[in-house]
N, C-alpha and C positions, 0 to 999 in steps of 0.2 A: 348391341352395347361397343362402349369403342374399347380398342384393346388395348388394356390397362389394367392393373389391378382394380379390382370391384372393389375399392377403400376409401374412404373420405371424398374429397371432392378431386372428380375428373372435369376440364373443360375442354371441350374439342373445338378447337378455331374453326376448320372448317364448314362445320355444322351450323357453329354459332349456337352452343347447346352446353349447357352444365348441367352435370350429372352427380348427384349426392348419396351415398352408400352409405345408410345410418348401419352402427356397429350392429351384430347378431340378428338382422332383420333382414328378408326378401325384397323389402320395398327398395325401390329406386326413386328419388326426386328429381324430376327433369325441368329445366329453367331457359328460358331464351335468354340469349345477353347479346349485348353489341359488347365491341373489342376494338382493336385500335385500328387507323384508318393506314393508307399507303405515306411510308414515310415515318410511322408513329406504331409500326406493327408489335401487336401482343407477343414478348416472346415465348418458343417452346421452353417450358421450364417444369424442375420438380421442386418444391419449394411446403411449407406451411402456413397454419395460422398463427398472428403471433398474438392480435388482440383484436375486439370487436368494440368499434366508439358508436356512441347514439350520440343525435344530433351534431355531427362531427364538423369543425372549421375545416375550410380549405385553405393552405400556403400554396399558393400557385409555386410549382419552380420553375427557376430561371427559364428553363428552355420555353416554356409554354408566354412568359411575360415577355420574351423578346418577340415571339412569335406575334404574339399583340401588337407591341410597339414596332412591328414591320410593316403592320396593318394600319396603323393609325389608331390604336386603341390603347389603353391602359388599363391593367389589372391590381389592384389593391394589395395589399403585401397578406392581409386577411378576409377572406369571404368570411362572416359571420354564418352559424346555422340558420337555414329559414330556407324559404322558397327559391330565393336565390340561387342557394347554394349547389355547386354542381354537383355535389356527393349525398345528395339527397339527405334521407333520414339516419341511416346506416352506414357505417361503413368496415367492411371485414380487414384486416391489414394483415399482409405478409410478410415472409420473410425476405420476399424478391423485392430490393430496395427499389420504389418509386412506383411501384405497381398495388391497387386496390382493387378488389370487389368492392361494389359500394352501388347505394342506388342513382336517382338521378333525377334534374328537374328540365330533362327533355326526353320525356318517354319514349317519344316517335324514334328517338336512336337506338331503342334497344331491336336486336336484329338484323342491326346494319356495320360498317365498318367503319367507326365515326368517330372515337375516342383519340387520347392523346396515346394510347395504351393500354388503361386500364380497362374493366371488365365492368360493364354499368347489367344492370338488373331491375325489374319494376317495381317499385317500392313495394307490393306485398309479397313477393320474393325474396328479397333481401331480405327484410323483418323476419321471414319463415325459415330463410337458410340462417338466420343469425341464429335463431333459438336452438337450431338442432346442432353447431359446430360449437368450439370453442379454440382455446391456445392449443396448438399442436395437431390440430386436426391437418392431414396429409392433403397437400393438393398438387394436382399432374396437369401440367397445359401439355395439350398434344395437338399435332394438327393431322388428321385422320379422313381426306376426304371419299375413302372408300371405304365402309364398311360391309359385313357379311356374317351369316351366320345360319345353323341347318333348322328345319324344319321339318314336320313329318312330311311335307310333300315334296325337299327339295333345299335348295339352296337359297336364302333370303339377301339382296345385294342390296346397298341404298347408298348410292354415291352423289357427291355435290361437287359444284366445279370450284377450281383452287387457284388462288393467284399462282403459286409454283406448279406450274402444269406438271411437271416432273413428279410432285408427290401424288398426284392421281395416274401418271404412269407408272410408277413403280407399285402400287398398289394392286392394279386392275394384272399387271406382270406375276404379281406375287399370287393372286386368285387363281389366275388361269394355271401357274405352277404346281397349282393343290389338285386341279380339276382341269386338264386340258378340254375337256367337253364343254365347256364354258365360254371356249374361245371365239366360235360363232355366235354365238347368243348375246354376246356383249360385244360385239360389233355390230349386231342387228339391231341393238336397244340403241347402240350409239348413233347410227344411223338412221333412226327416227326421232331421234333427239330426245331419249328416255332415259337414256343412263343416268344423266347429271340432273334428274330433275329432282333430289332430294324424297321419292317418293320410296319407300322398300319395293324392290320387282322380285317375284317369284321365280323361279328356274326348276322346272321339272324334268328331270332327266329321263328320257325315251328307256 
């Protein structure tokens, strides 16, 4: 799990995943997400849910309208609820101005860095999430390309390539600092092009 308080919503940008920790429950709900593309990056932040809108309308901000205008396209001031609405059927609004968790009319963008900074979920996932959270739910957006934990057989490492490579470098250094014996193993997995696969890898110390 990401290195963050296990409560509310935690979004790990590096792995394109959202985690929800229900109060007083050992269950963790995990959903794939789409996030901001280059130039429109989703920020690392700590915020909270302000409200949930069903069948939301979309009022494109000036920045997006300008982008469309430069491409020779025109956006209306208001996009009504319906199948053409980029917010889908549900929007979870945040105290972070300009950013939402929402459904999408382009589900193929979930699991990719393609949005203008908002966090997209599949329709069934955003509906399920909206039924579990409410105003005041904590939301943490983190960027952790390297996750690790202990199992009965040793250390488990799960790593992703990150746009900002220094994040991966710092995380690897932190991991090696905790267990210097891991250094050669991490180098070998990197040479084999397995380290940043996103697949949990198990290291069993001799």
